[in-house]
C-alpha positions in Angstrom: -62.2 13.2 -30.8 -62.3 9.7 -29.3 -65.0 7.1 -29.4 -65.9 4.7 -26.6 -67.3 1.2 -26.8 -70.7 2.7 -25.9 -70.7 4.4 -29.3 -69.9 1.1 -31.0 -72.6 -0.7 -29.0 -75.2 2.0 -29.9 -74.3 1.7 -33.6 -74.7 -2.1 -33.4 -78.2 -1.7 -31.9 -79.2 -0.4 -35.3 -79.6 -4.0 -36.4 -83.0 -4.2 -34.7 -84.7 -1.3 -36.5 -83.3 -2.6 -39.8 -84.9 -6.1 -38.9 -88.3 -4.5 -38.3 -88.1 -1.9 -41.1 -85.7 -3.4 -43.6 -84.4 -0.6 -45.8 -81.3 1.5 -46.4 -83.1 4.6 -45.2 -83.6 3.0 -41.8 -79.9 2.2 -41.5 -78.8 5.6 -42.6 -81.3 7.3 -40.2 -80.0 5.2 -37.3 -76.4 6.1 -38.1 -77.3 9.8 -38.4 -78.9 9.6 -34.9 -75.7 8.0 -33.5 -73.5 10.6 -35.2 -75.6 13.4 -33.7 -75.4 11.8 -30.2 -71.7 11.4 -30.6 -71.2 15.0 -31.8 -73.3 16.3 -28.9 -71.2 14.3 -26.5 -68.0 15.7 -27.9 -69.3 19.3 -27.7 -70.4 19.0 -24.1 -67.1 17.3 -23.0 -64.7 19.4 -21.0 -61.7 20.7 -23.0 -58.5 18.8 -21.8 -56.4 21.9 -22.3 -58.4 23.5 -19.4 -56.8 21.0 -17.0 -53.5 22.1 -15.3 -51.4 19.0 -14.4 -48.5 19.2 -12.1 -46.3 16.4 -10.7 -44.7 15.8 -7.3 -41.6 13.8 -8.3 -41.0 10.4 -6.7 -38.1 10.0 -4.2 -35.3 7.6 -5.1 -35.7 4.1 -3.8 -33.7 0.9 -3.6 -34.5 -1.7 -6.3 -37.5 -3.7 -5.1 -38.9 -1.0 -2.8 -41.8 1.3 -3.7 -42.1 5.1 -4.1 -45.0 7.3 -5.0 -45.6 10.1 -7.4 -48.5 12.5 -7.2 -50.3 14.3 -10.0 -52.2 17.5 -9.0 -54.9 18.1 -11.5 -56.7 21.5 -11.5 -59.8 22.2 -13.6 -59.5 25.8 -14.8 -62.4 25.4 -17.2 -66.2 26.0 -16.9 -67.3 22.3 -17.3 -67.0 19.3 -15.1 -64.1 17.1 -16.4 -65.3 13.5 -16.5 -63.1 10.8 -17.9 -59.8 9.0 -17.5 -56.2 10.2 -16.9 -53.3 8.0 -17.8 -49.9 8.5 -16.1 -47.6 6.6 -18.5 -44.3 5.1 -17.2 -42.0 2.5 -18.8 -42.8 -1.1 -17.8 -39.7 -1.4 -15.6 -40.9 1.4 -13.4 -43.7 -0.9 -12.1 -46.4 1.8 -12.1 -49.7 1.0 -10.5 -52.3 2.2 -11.2 -51.6 3.9 -14.5 -55.2 5.0 -15.1 -57.2 7.3 -12.8 -60.9 8.2 -13.0 -61.7 11.9 -13.3 -64.8 13.7 -12.0 -63.5 17.2 -11.4 -65.9 20.1 -11.1 -64.8 23.6 -12.3 -62.2 25.3 -10.1 -61.5 22.2 -8.0 -58.2 20.3 -7.6 -57.7 16.5 -7.5 -54.7 14.5 -6.2 -53.9 11.3 -8.1 -51.2 9.0 -6.7 -49.3 6.3 -8.6 -47.2 3.7 -6.8 -43.9 2.9 -8.5 -42.0 -0.4 -7.8 -39.1 -0.5 -10.2 -37.7 -3.8 -11.4 -34.5 -2.5 -12.9 -31.8 -0.2 -11.5 -31.4 3.2 -13.0 -33.4 6.3 -14.0 -37.0 5.7 -15.2 -38.5 8.8 -16.9 -42.2 9.4 -17.1 -43.9 9.5 -20.5 -46.7 12.0 -21.2 -49.8 12.3 -19.2 -52.9 11.7 -21.3 -56.3 13.1 -20.4 -59.5 11.8 -22.0 -62.6 13.7 -21.2 -66.1 12.3 -22.0 -69.5 13.8 -22.5 -72.6 13.1 -20.4 -73.6 10.1 -22.5 -70.0 8.7 -22.4 -70.2 7.9 -26.1 -67.3 10.1 -27.2 -65.0 12.8 -25.9 -61.7 14.7 -26.3 -58.2 13.6 -25.7 -54.9 15.3 -25.2 -51.4 14.4 -24.0 -49.3 16.7 -21.8 -45.5 16.5 -21.1 -45.3 16.3 -17.3 -41.7 15.4 -16.5 -40.8 13.1 -13.7 -37.9 10.7 -13.0 -37.7 7.8 -10.6 -34.2 6.7 -9.7 -33.9 3.1 -8.7 -30.8 2.7 -6.6 -28.7 -0.4 -6.3 -30.2 -2.7 -3.6 -26.7 -3.1 -2.0 -27.4 -6.6 -0.5 -23.8 -6.7 0.9 -24.6 -4.0 3.4 -25.5 -6.8 5.8 -21.8 -7.5 6.1 -21.0 -4.0 7.3 -21.3 -4.6 11.1 -19.1 -7.7 11.1 -16.3 -6.0 9.1 -16.5 -2.8 11.2 -15.8 -5.0 14.2 -12.6 -6.3 12.6 -11.7 -2.7 11.6 -12.2 -1.5 15.2 -9.9 -4.3 16.4 -7.3 -3.1 14.0 -7.7 0.5 15.1 -7.9 -0.3 18.8 -5.1 -2.9 19.1 -1.8 -2.1 20.8 0.7 -0.2 18.6 2.4 -2.7 16.3 6.1 -3.0 16.0 6.6 -2.6 12.3 8.7 -0.3 10.2 8.6 1.2 6.8 6.0 2.4 4.3 2.4 2.3 5.4 3.0 3.1 9.1 2.8 6.1 11.4 4.8 6.9 14.5 2.8 6.3 17.7 5.0 6.5 20.8 8.2 5.5 22.6 8.5 2.7 25.1 11.2 0.7 26.8 13.0 -2.0 24.9 11.6 -5.6 25.5 13.5 -8.7 24.4 12.3 -9.7 21.0 11.8 -6.2 19.7 13.2 -5.3 16.3 16.5 -3.6 16.9 15.8 -1.4 13.9 13.1 0.3 15.9 15.5 1.5 18.6 15.5 5.3 18.9 19.2 6.1 19.7 18.6 9.7 20.6 16.0 8.9 23.2 18.2 6.0 24.4 21.1 8.4 24.9 18.9 10.8 26.9 17.4 8.1 29.1 20.4 5.8 29.2 18.1 2.9 28.6 17.1 1.2 25.3 14.0 2.9 23.9 12.1 1.7 20.8 9.6 3.5 18.6 6.2 2.0 18.2 4.1 2.3 15.1 0.4 2.2 14.2 -1.3 1.5 10.9 -1.5 4.6 8.8 -4.8 6.3 8.3 -6.2 8.6 5.6 -4.7 6.4 2.9 -6.0 6.7 -0.6 -8.3 4.1 -2.1 -9.4 4.3 -5.7 -12.1 2.0 -7.1 -12.5 1.7 -10.8 -15.7 0.1 -12.2 -15.5 -1.2 -15.7 -18.8 -0.5 -17.5 -17.7 -1.8 -20.9 -19.2 -4.7 -22.9 -17.6 -7.4 -20.6 -19.6 -6.1 -17.7 -22.9 -6.6 -19.5 -22.7 -10.4 -19.2 -25.2 -11.8 -16.8 -24.3 -14.0 -13.9 -27.4 -15.5 -12.5 -30.2 -12.9 -12.5 -28.0 -9.7 -12.7 -25.3 -8.2 -14.9 -21.7 -8.5 -13.8 -21.7 -4.7 -13.4 -24.4 -4.9 -10.7 -22.4 -7.5 -8.8 -19.3 -5.4 -9.1 -21.2 -2.4 -7.8 -22.2 -4.4 -4.8 -18.5 -5.1 -4.0 -17.5 -1.5 -4.6 -20.2 -0.2 -2.3 -19.2 -2.4 0.6 -15.6 -1.4 0.2 -16.6 2.3 0.1 -18.5 1.8 3.4 -15.7 0.1 5.2 -12.9 2.3 3.8 -14.9 5.4 4.7 -15.2 4.2 8.3 -11.5 3.6 8.3 -11.1 7.4 7.4 -9.4 6.6 4.1 -9.8 8.9 1.2 -11.9 7.1 -1.3 -12.5 7.9 -5.0 -14.9 5.9 -7.2 -14.5 6.0 -10.9 -16.8 4.3 -13.4 -16.2 4.4 -17.1 -15.6 2.7 -20.4 -14.5 4.9 -23.3 -15.3 7.9 -21.1 -15.3 8.6 -17.4 -19.0 8.4 -16.6 -19.0 8.8 -12.8 -16.4 10.2 -10.5 -17.2 10.4 -6.8 -14.9 11.5 -4.0 -15.4 12.9 -0.5 -14.2 12.8 3.1 -17.6 12.3 5.0 -18.2 8.6 5.0 -22.0 8.9 5.1 -22.2 11.4 2.3 -19.7 9.4 0.3 -21.6 6.2 0.4 -24.9 8.0 -0.3 -23.4 9.9 -3.3 -21.8 6.7 -4.6 -25.0 4.8 -4.6 -26.9 7.6 -6.2 -24.4 8.5 -8.8 -23.8 4.9 -9.9 -27.6 4.1 -10.2 -28.0 5.3 -13.8 -24.7 3.6 -15.0 -25.5 0.8 -17.4 -23.1 -1.4 -19.4 -22.2 -0.2 -22.9 -21.4 -2.6 -25.7 -18.0 -1.0 -26.4 -14.4 -1.8 -25.4 -13.0 -0.1 -22.3 -10.4 2.6 -22.9 -7.9 1.6 -20.2 -5.4 4.3 -21.0 -8.2 6.8 -20.3 -9.1 5.1 -17.0 -5.5 4.8 -15.9 -5.1 8.6 -16.6 -8.2 9.1 -14.4 -6.5 7.1 -11.6 -3.4 9.2 -11.9 -5.5 12.4 -11.8 -7.3 11.2 -8.7 -4.0 10.6 -6.8 -0.3 11.2 -7.5 0.5 9.5 -4.2 0.7 5.7 -3.7 -2.8 4.3 -3.3 -4.8 1.1 -3.3 -6.3 0.8 -6.8 -9.1 -1.7 -7.1 -10.1 -2.5 -10.7 -13.5 -4.2 -10.8 -13.4 -5.8 -14.3 -14.3 -9.2 -15.6 -11.4 -11.5 -15.9 -11.9 -12.1 -19.6 -8.6 -13.1 -21.3 -9.0 -11.2 -24.6 -10.2 -8.0 -23.0 -7.5 -8.1 -20.2 -4.6 -9.0 -22.4 -5.3 -6.5 -25.2 -6.6 -3.6 -23.1 -5.6 -3.7 -19.4 -2.4 -5.7 -19.4 -0.2 -3.2 -21.3 -1.2 -0.5 -18.8 -0.6 -2.4 -15.7 3.2 -2.2 -15.3 3.2 1.6 -15.0 0.1 1.5 -12.8 1.4 -1.3 -10.5 4.8 0.5 -10.3 3.2 3.5 -8.6 0.2 1.9 -6.8 -0.9 -1.2 -5.0 -3.3 -2.8 -7.6 -6.0 -5.3 -7.0 -8.1 -6.8 -9.9 -11.4 -8.0 -8.7 -13.6 -10.1 -11.0 -17.1 -11.6 -10.8 -16.8 -15.3 -11.5 -19.7 -17.3 -13.0 -20.5 -20.3 -10.7 -22.2 -22.0 -13.6 -18.9 -22.6 -15.3 -17.6 -24.4 -12.2 -20.7 -26.5 -12.2 -20.3 -27.3 -15.8 -16.9 -28.7 -15.2 -18.3 -31.4 -12.8 -21.2 -32.6 -15.0 -20.1 -35.1 -17.6 -22.8 -37.8 -17.7 -24.0 -37.1 -21.3 -22.3 -36.2 -24.5 -23.7 -32.6 -24.3 -22.5 -32.3 -20.8 -19.0 -33.6 -21.7 -18.6 -31.0 -24.5 -19.8 -28.3 -22.1 -17.3 -29.5 -19.5 -14.5 -29.3 -22.0 -15.5 -25.8 -22.9 -15.6 -24.8 -19.2 -12.2 -26.4 -18.7 -10.7 -24.4 -21.6 -12.3 -21.2 -20.3 -10.9 -21.8 -16.8 -7.4 -22.5 -18.3 -7.5 -19.2 -20.2 -8.6 -17.3 -17.1 -5.8 -19.0 -15.1 -3.2 -17.9 -17.7 -4.5 -14.4 -17.5 -4.5 -14.4 -13.7 -0.9 -15.7 -13.7 0.1 -12.9 -16.0 -1.5 -10.3 -13.7 0.2 -11.8 -10.6 3.6 -11.7 -12.4 3.2 -7.9 -12.5 2.7 -7.8 -8.7 -1.1 -7.4 -9.0 -3.4 -9.1 -6.5 -6.3 -11.0 -8.2 -9.7 -11.9 -6.7 -12.0 -14.0 -8.8 -15.1 -14.9 -6.8 -18.8 -15.6 -7.3 -21.2 -12.6 -6.9 -22.2 -13.4 -3.4 -18.6 -13.9 -2.2 -16.8 -11.1 -4.0 -17.8 -8.2 -1.7 -16.7 -10.0 1.5 -13.5 -11.3 -0.1 -12.6 -7.8 -1.4 -13.1 -6.1 2.0 -11.3 -8.9 3.8 -8.4 -8.4 1.4 -8.4 -4.6 2.1 -8.4 -5.3 5.9 -5.5 -7.8 5.4 -3.5 -5.1 3.6 -4.1 -2.7 6.5 -3.3 -5.3 9.0 0.1 -5.9 7.4 0.8 -2.3 6.9 0.9 -2.5 3.1 -1.4 0.5 2.6 
């Protein structure tokens, strides 16, 4: 049983009879009348268990966009269900409205729609649906909660997607250019042509030259269907916020842009996200499905306050490809975490693959280094200088192992990473 504010107001009105007929009997008589009215209202209210509630689940949306979920409420009882239905969601789901008015005659069905505008990436699960039915006087009623499952998946907004057309133009230029005259790993044979002064003598095909009695050279084109493995670090270092978002979200933005471009280049892309366990592994050949699956599978991944198990992640890379591949490690360039966890694993990894470490830099640190007007700012600048020095030492250690390092602000990292990938293809290093 539940009471409404009307019941409290009706009980408060008993002050007036007591004023005119001041006695304890008057007060008790009034309270008895209120109790009888409340009891009658409860008895005449529809039974919440007679309502059948079903949900049409919401479709996944990008963060900041809206989706809708629908509740279908069927009255299987013999009384009209009057009252309120509450569709409970966590605050980050951005549900509106959460309360719906019910006036459902027996045997009829109602459609109640809730708009969801999530404010955080990930899965948002619906809580229970609570139905409160009231009697004709609306003094009291009955209440019951039902488990009606429903999950909204808020996808990464992927703001870097606006750079896809410009980078695809560069990729088309690489694919459509004249066959390049390079040799060695990372190239595929294209055709034969007559020797021109300035050609590399190592490209001369002597058998073809003997048949034609003229110098003939082989031409080469950039190799396709190369392997690209992207590793997202979801450990404690990725939980740090840069601006309004965690480092992990900024790293995801860069990873998704690289997936889109590498997929169009017909490379074989594998995406791995993990910390002390591999939480997501996505691979595929169809570029549209690969990007869609990557966005969807990465959506529920949140940073964990634990250290990354780099031997485990390195084993996942080896499992993904035994052939030479471009391995992109999206992890913060934090000296302690890198030197103790990642650095011991890099010699073996860099000996087999082409490794790139991409890190999300905090532009606030660079700003702190330039502001020294007050004592507080001077101490902050000194701390920023020390932090940059430690990061520089770590970066130098990585480069000494033959690892390429990118340390860029969130808005610049996606473009820099894709440009670096295109540069590697241009120079035949993939």
